[in-house]
N, C-alpha and C positions, 0 to 999 in steps of 0.2 A: 386269747390274751390272758396272761397271768400277771396278777399283782401280789406285792408283798408289803403289808401294812403293819403297822404297830396297833396295839389295842386301841390306843387313843385315836388314831386315824380311822380305825373301823367304826368306833362309836359315833365320831362326828360325821362321817359319811352316812351312817344310818340314820341319825338325827335328820340330816339334810334330806335323805331320800323319803323319809315318811313325814315331812313338813312341819318337824319340831324344831328346825333350826334353819336360819337364812331365808325365811319367807316372812312377810308382814303382810298379812290380810286386812282388808277393810273390815269394819264392824258391821254385824248383822247379816242380812241377806246377800249382800255383795261378797262377803268374805266366806259364806257358806258355798256360794256357787263356784268360787275359785278353788277353795280348799277341796271340795267334792271332786272336781275335775282333777286336782292333782292327785288325790288319794287313789283315784280309780275305783273306788268302792269301799264301802263301810260294813261291816258286819252287824247284823241286826240280832236283837235279843229282846225278849219280851219284858223282863223285870224291870219296873219303874222305880227303884229305890231312890236313886240321886238323879232322875231322868234315866233314859234308857241308854244302852250302850252306844247307839250312834250319836246321841245328844252330847255324851261325854268325849266321844272321839273328836267332835268338832269344837267342844268348848276348850280343849286342850290347846288349840290352835288359833280360834277366832273368838275375839271378844264381842259382847253384844248380842249373844244368842241365848235362848232359853229353852228348856226342855219342850219337845213337840213340835219345834219350828222347822227342824232340818228335814225330816221325812215329809212333812206337809208342803214344804216348798219344793222338794225334789219331785213329787207327784203332781203338785199344782202346775208347774212349769215344764212337766215332762222332760226334767233333767236326766231322769234315770228310771230304771225298772228293777223289779225283785226277782233274784234268782240265785241259784246255787253258784258259789265261786269257791270261797274258803267257808264252807258251810252257807248258811242263808245270808245274803248280803243285798244291799242296794248298789246297783252298778250304773255307770254312766250310759246313758242312752245310746252312745257311739258304739258301746259293745254289742248291741243287741243282734246285729247281723252275725257276728261271730258265734254267739251262744246259740244261734238256732241249731248248730250242729249238734250240740248237746241235746236240745229240745227234740230233734228229729229221732233221737234214740231213746226218748222216753224219759230223759232226765236223770235224776239221782235221789237219793234219801229213800225212805220207806214207801214213798207212792211212786217210785220210778217203774221201770218195765215190770218187775215182779209183783210189785203191788197192783198195777193195772190189770195184769191177768188174773189175779186172785179176785179183784172186785169184779171183773166181767164174769167169772165163773159163778160167783155167789150172788150177785145182783146184775143179770144180763140186762143190758138197756140201760142202766142208771147213768152211765157216762153222757151218753146221747140225750137223754132226757133233761140233765142238768145244762147241757150246752144249748138245747132248744130254748130252755126257760130263760138262760141269760140272753140268748139272741132276742127273744121276744120282750122282755122286761127290762133289759139294761142291767147295769151293774148290780151284782147280787152277793150278799154275804151268806154265810151258813144259815144264820138266823132267818134271814128273808126267805130262803128255799123252804126252812121249816114252816113258815107262815103259809107258802104256797104249797104245802103238802107234797113237796116234790122229792121222790127217792128217799123216803124216811124209814126205809128198812133198817133194822140194826145190823151192824157190821162190825166185826172184831178182827183188825188187821194188826198193825203194830200197837194199836191202843182201840178202846171200845169208842165208837163213834157211830155216825149214820152213814148210809151209802152216799147221799148227797155230799157229805163233807168230804169222803173220799173221792168222789168223782171231781169235785173242784180241784183237789190236789193233783189228780191224774192229769186233767185238762191244763192245769198250769205247768206242770212238768213238761207236757207235750209242746207247750208254747202256744195252744189254741186260745186259752185265757191268760189275761195278765192281771196283776193287781193295778186298779184303777186309782185308788185312794185307800186310806185307812181312816176309820172313825173311832177313836178311843182304843187305837191299835188294832181294831177288828178290821180284816181285810174285805174289800169289796172287788170282786172280780168282774171283768167286762171281756168282750171278744177282743182278741189282740189287735186286730185292725182298727178297732175303736180306741185303743190306748196308745199304741206305739206310732208315732208320726210315720207317715208314708215312706219317706225317704230312708228309714231304717228298717223297713218291714218287708218290702216287695221282692228282694232278689232271693235267688236259691241260697240254701246254707252252704257253707264251705264242707269240705271233707272233714272226718274226724282227726285224721293226722295233722291236717292244717290247724285245725281247732286246738289240738293239744299243744302244738308249738306256740300258738298264740296265748294259750292259758298259762303255760309255763313261764314265759316271758313276762306275762302280765303279773303272776304271782311273785316273781323276782323283783319286779318294780315296786310293787305294793308294800313287801316287807323290808326291802333295801338290801338286806343280805340274807339269803336263805341258805341254811346249813345244807351240805350235800348229803348227809345222812342223819338219820333219826328225825325227831320232831314230827311225828305223824300228823299233829294238828295243823302245822304249816304247810304240810304236803297233801291236805285234803282234795280228793279228785284227781289227784297227779301222780299216784303210785306207778301207774303203768309207764310213766315218762322214764323211770329209771330201768324198766324191763328191756327197752329198745334203744338204749344209749342215747337218748334225745339230747341230754346236757352236754355230753362229749361232742355230738355233732354240732350243736349251737355254739359252742366254744370254738370248735375247729373252723367254723365259717364265720367267726367275728361277731356273732348274735348274741353272745354271753360272755362275761368275764368271770375268771376263777380268782378268788381272792384268798390268799394265804395270810393268815393273822398270827402274829408272833405268840408263841407260847399255847396256840390252840391247835390240836392235831387235825380237826375236821375243817376242810377248807369251805368257803362259801361262794355261792353263785350271786352274781351281781350284774347290773345293766353294763352293756359294752362301752357306755359312757361313765363308768364309774370314776376313772382317773380324772376326768373333768369336773365330775361332782365333787370329789374330794377337793379339787383345787379351789372350787367356788366355796365349799363349806370352810376351808381354811382362811380364806379371805375375809369372812365374816366373823365378827366378835359374838361370842355367846352372850345371850341378854340376861341369864341368871334370874328369870322368872321361875317361880315355883308352879310347876305344870302339874295338875292332877289327871292321871292317865287312866284312861278307861280299861276295865278288865279284860276287853277283847280288842284293844288297840293293836294295830298291826306291829308296833314295836314289841309286842309281847306275845306275838303268835308262836314264835319258836322259843319254848320254855327252857329247854336244855341249853340251847345256844345263849339264852338270856344270861343263865347263870354264869357260863363260861366267859362270855364276851363283856358282860355288865357287872359280874360278881354280885348278882342279885337274884335271890330265889322267890318265885312267885307262883302261888297256886290259887285259883279262883275256888273259894271253898263254900260257895252257896249251896252246893248239892251234897256236902258232906254232913254227917251228924254233927250235932253241937259239940258232943264230946271229942270229936275229931278234928275241930278247927283249931288253928293255931293263933290266927289273927283276928278272925271275925267273919261275919256273914257277907258283907260287901265291901270288901277292902280295895281301896285306890292307891297304888303306889304314887309316891310324889317324885318328879323329876327336877332336879336343880342344876343348870348348867349341862355337864355330860355325865351326872351321876345321879342314881336313885339314892336319895337321902333320908327317906322315910315311907311310911304308909299309915292309912288311917281307916277305920271302920266307920261308916256314917249312915244315917238315917234322916230323912227329911220330913218333918211334920207339915204338910202344906196348910192345914186349917190354922195353926198357930205361926206359921212361916218361920219355922226354927229349924236350923241344921243341928243335929244332935252328933257330936263327935264321941263316939261310944269308945273308942280306943286310938291311941296315937303311939306309934313305934318308931323312933329313929333309928336309922342303921349306924353301924359303929363308924364313927367319924361324920355322921350325918348332921342333920339340922333339927334342933328341938323346936318344940311349939313357939318358943319365945323368940326365935329369930324373925327378924323383920320381914324377910322375904316370905317367910311361911305364914306369917300373919296376913301379908298383902295377898297371897294365894288364897287363903281363905275368904278374903273380903271379895276377891273377884268372883270365887265360887259362889258365894252367898247372892251376888248380883245376878249370876247365871240362874240361880235357883228361884229368884224372885223373892229371897227371904229377907228378915228383919234382924235375926240374931243367931248367934252361934252359942251352943252350950257345950263346954269342954268336959273332958272326963272328971275333972276335979269339981265340977259345978259352977266354975266361974263362967260369966256370959260376957261374950263380945258382941256389942250392938253393930249394926251396919254403919260403916263409915267412920267408927270411932277407933282409935288406936289403942292397943293394949297398954297397961301400965307395968307389965312385967319388964324387968331388966333384960338387955339383950347382950 
């Protein structure tokens, strides 16, 4: 199936596909459950500047949530598991049987098959020693294994660590251990059969070819519109799919749609139900809330396509030297309707319950800080942070729940 859309139609569909248009989620935990299911996974990142990335992804879609709640709920209720998808993600529990195909091949990242072989050469027996310790003592973190003096030999793989830490990663990649829960974001691993509900664990893994078809279609659904070329980040773990013409075969069999967008040379892959999705999106009025978008939100995964489709350049600058940052350390884009209208660099001081807006930059034709929708967006964001006040770049203070006196 081939579709021909305007840029406006493509934007509207992508917002609908990633849960930023046409969905109204309940507040709090009920909304987290539904949104997580719809997103089919959220990328994880450890930096806790304004909450972590997964917290920010949810708050853009669900009111009444706070930093730390999403991942805790997912693990407590066994709604999902942590593994590689688009880099490290938390994924719906229903996806576990499919991902066992990836696990059976040693997984990915620095602790995949190559890392496993190196660890076994340099520290023979460490992997099984760690597995037996977890089997005997229950869920263990790397710190717990240190206290037990398990496999504490020095090891230098992709970074300096202990053999036990590497063994945990290897066992997790293999699917023999799973993350049972996190405490202060530290992972606690347990035997997979004690973490994953039996209904999702017992069967044999699918073939790797079957899994790649599944993963490719899943990635398309997660991002909404996946550019057919470029955008290495959005294609993480999927590069082999282009080598064996998988996209063409999925299009030919009706399991994928090819979308041509007016004025953009590179076509996009979309769900086979994309036409119906666009029709639903067009029937729903945009809410024009100012939404603060996470740095690793699926809407931003394909950065080159983001620039072409949304006329918005975005680079996460946390790992750049200060001298090379254009906008700031932890910058969140602001979505308003079907446009990115601004971005801000922020830092939250938990002790003083204060959100510091270090810089605010509106796009050409965008919205200034004085706009009522932007003010309302910051007030919602302050509630998400459990904060009491916002300090603007000018030094002006917005108290929680009080209206700004600036003219609009």
